[in-house]
Structures are given as C-alpha cells and as structure tokens.
C-alpha angles and dihedrals in degrees: 000000000000116000122198122203119194135174143160114247109238110217126194107289097233094055095040092054098048108033135049120223111230103176144354138228125190131192111203102201093058098025088234119166121201120197117200112207134206092256090054092252118133131217119203124204114184123197091020119187104201095209095052135057116273116251116253090206096067100037120116124203116208111199124225145305111068128152096172141355141184143171121256126195120206120206128174092205129026092245098041115155120246090256090061095045115098120204120218125190109207125198125189123192145128123290118227111261094007133091095208125098117261115211118198122193126203121184127200106242134170112241119176089347089303121116110227141149118257132177113278123226104234126192131184127172096194125105120265096040130104112189120200120171092211098047108022135240117327109209124204093233125106113252095200117157096345147325129223127213132200124178140182133153111341093331134083135171132211123201120199109198095195095046091043091223138117119211117201116204136190123203137189139176121262118214125350109016094215104041104023123105095187118112130189116215126200128182105223107175145006118208118197108217113223099167132037118283120211101181143354131213135181112198146132094003095310136102109210129192120201106220138165111300096359148348136289117220124208116187105228093218092073094044097046096043091054114164133308112230114229114240123199115232115205094189112154116255126230131211118239118204114216119187111214096175131008128209124214097260090055093052091052094047093042090230134112120226102017119208088238110113090219092059110123097195117134109220129185120203112206127187110231125196110217092187134069092271097222095288122160113263107226125203117239108217143127121248089251096054091048091049089053095049146249101010104115122109127211113259088220123038096233113158090195092062113105131193111233118215114242115236121196142151123250094244095046118123092208117132095017096301114161144166126237117195128208088237133000091254093049091050089058094044095053089079091062116086090203093055092048090069090063104024129110114268130212098232101168132027124188132181117237095174138337093294105016124083134181115219129196117203131205095261094054100262124136124221132190117218119200122192117200143159133210091234138358110290095010129119116303121233132187136218125192125204130179121236116227116232135142103227130066111247117221100175135024130199118176126204081146111301119009132120138160138208088229097239118070109328140065122203127197110209137197123217121186117232107252119186119221115246115235092201110104095216093050092043093056090047091052099044095091096035117114124227114231117228132181135207110238098178138016135195121197115203130202091218131058109264114241100171140003129205126185114224097180140333090289105026135068142180115222125195113211128172094325094318126102120214131189123210130186129181122201 
C-alpha cells in the first residue's frame, strides 16, 4: 500500500508576508534550504525538517544583490566523512558603483550548539582579486547582464555572459577542518566562450556545458591541475670532491688530493646544486582527488612555485574535451551560427551517477548521456540516447528520478540501468534507439509549479505561487 504525506511549509510570518519566494536550492548533506526572494535576498535554513516549521534561531538572511548562487562542499580527501565536510553557500552579484563581480561566501558553522551560516574569511594571492572579510571577494571580471554559478565538491565555475568567459575555481579549508571559517581560493582556468551556452554543471569529476544540440564535456582533472610555472633558482652551487683512486700518502695523511706533487690520487670535482634547480613542482594526487578539486599538495615545499592559470577556448579539444550531440545531424549543425537560432538547447543537466547524466532540452525531451572509456585511464567517450515519454517536460529535478511538466503535476520516473556497449557495431545500432521509461508516481498540484527540489528518493519540495509544499511517498 502506497502512503502519501503532504504539508505546506510554514515560513516565518514576517518574511512570508513581505517577500515572495521565486526559487529554491537544497543541499542534501546538511539539509539546508535556500529561498531566493523577489528582491534578490536569500534566506538559509540549515538542518531543515520538511514536515516541521523551520527554526528562526538558525536562519541566515543574505542581503541583496544576488545574480546567482550555489552550494559548495569542501573535503580534504575524496572519501571524507560527513563530519569532515564543510558546506559553503556562494553568492555572486554586482557591487554598487562597480562593474566587477562580487563573490560572497557563507560557511555552515556550529555556534552555541546551533548550526548556522556565518561569513567565511576568504583569501587569494592571485592577481585580479580583492578580499575583504566584511564585503567579500571582488573579482576582476565584468558582471554585465548576469553571471551564473555552478558548484560541486571543492570546485565551482562562474560564467559571465557579457564577458563571454568562464572562470573555474578550486577552494579548500585553512586551519582546523571542523571549526575554521577560513577558505583559500584559487583560480584554475579561464575558458573563452565562442558559442552560446545554455547551462553549466560541475559534477562527478566533469565540467559540462549545455550548448545548442548537445553538451560539451571537460574533464576536471585537466582544468584543476593547470600548469606549474617554472621558477629560476639562483642558489649557489658547491663543489663535491670525489676520490676515484687513493695513493699511499693520502691514506697515511687521511686526506684526499694531497698538495704533494708526487701524490697519485685521482680526484673528481663535481658541481652540486643545493637548490631546487628550477624544476617543475608536480602535484601528487589521485585521479579522484583531482576530479573533486583543490586537494593536491606539492611534492616539494617550494615557496617560489606558482600555479599558472590554464587558458583555453570553449571549442578546444585539449585535455580530453569533447562534444556529444543529441543526434548525429544535430552535432553537425551545432557549428552553424544560423542553425543555433532554431536548434535544440541543453537547458538542464543532472548527474545520475559518476558517468551517467540526465539532460533536459528546450523542447521538453529527456536524454541520457553515458560516459565510458575502453580501458582504465584511457580517453573518455560519450554516447547520447533519447528517453521515450509522452509529455513535454518543462522542469527536471534528480534525486534520482523526478520530473515535472511545469504546470500542475509532478511525475516520479524509473529508468533501467543500461550499460554502454564498447563494440563499435553494437554501438552504431543502438545510437538511435530510445530508452523506455515509466512513471511510477504522480502528484497533482492546485498551484502552478515554479520550482521543484528533491529531498530524498521519496520526498520533494515544490514551490507553487508563493507557497512551498512538501510531499513524501512511502
């Protein structure tokens, strides 16, 4: 027997009466709900229980102005426990009287046994950043019309539409991982945008751009590792004396290379560099740690070593970057500027697993992206298949299997796990095959659905016309 539990989320009266909620964000490891209001202010509720009223003690109000926001989780190791994972809420927006982007960082911190978000102390020693604990981080990037953020574990990306650039950042905690509120920020890569971008996602070791007629995949390992800038070391060199053959007099005197002209010792003088000799300082990390972000440590503690920001173009194939189209014809058409005006766009990208992604396009179709390689550590390839369904999807929320038609109904769907064939003949035969999906639950709402957030595999939050509802199926 299937039981449905539903309730209306009761927000603090003062905020509910004065501000309208436009969209939602939810961070699952801390159960934090973020409400984006009509004046671009944001209200954070950590440790949310959807079927009880949020606590007014732990709520944090972030003042305007905000263009985009995201959650960022910081982990020192890839398999860190939840107690060692720190949650950051990142806000990007314009600063009054300045054209640059202002980044504000809020970190979840326990104060008087209450979990609440406080301002993080952010530092960055690279050019183009001004860090102020009171205001935030001023970035030398034009804000323009708007910016878009996307975050994951230790890595986040920021896209400036006006500047036609994407900046990729890595972050890590400074000091005690549990009690510290200090964060180190590093700019890892700058991507020059040459064609329109519809969406951006950072997940499972990949940075994915939603474009016209498909998606472009950037392996994060290449982006985060960047380049190590060579530094000259002018350390003084010493001479090392090596005795190849001793004579009798040397053995008696206990010395090598006696001043006696009759000494028959054979001595080799060798120049020795007692510095680091301008070698590249490599980062020692696993593929998993690099895919998660800024977790590598220098092999040699050389204060002169500098990380050089990687610069690349959007359509570059460097570092294993590649494009996967919705169809073969669409992949060819994406190179034409004329076709981009009328082509299908990848508007929403969600991770199902480490190498499987669910993509919603601009005409309401769903596509399954499979990433695979012929052998461990080899080049990664992608295959796109369309999911068969009878309604046009307007909004997608994955945890793991929820979507909505964007009007008055929500459908939970089931997709069978299909492995990608590595056989070329079978792969070509399956490229145009559709995957069958089925709706296993449905919720019909009395209000038009504005936003949808998955809480767990059987619970969701739904934003209607200013009201928030929680639904759970058991």
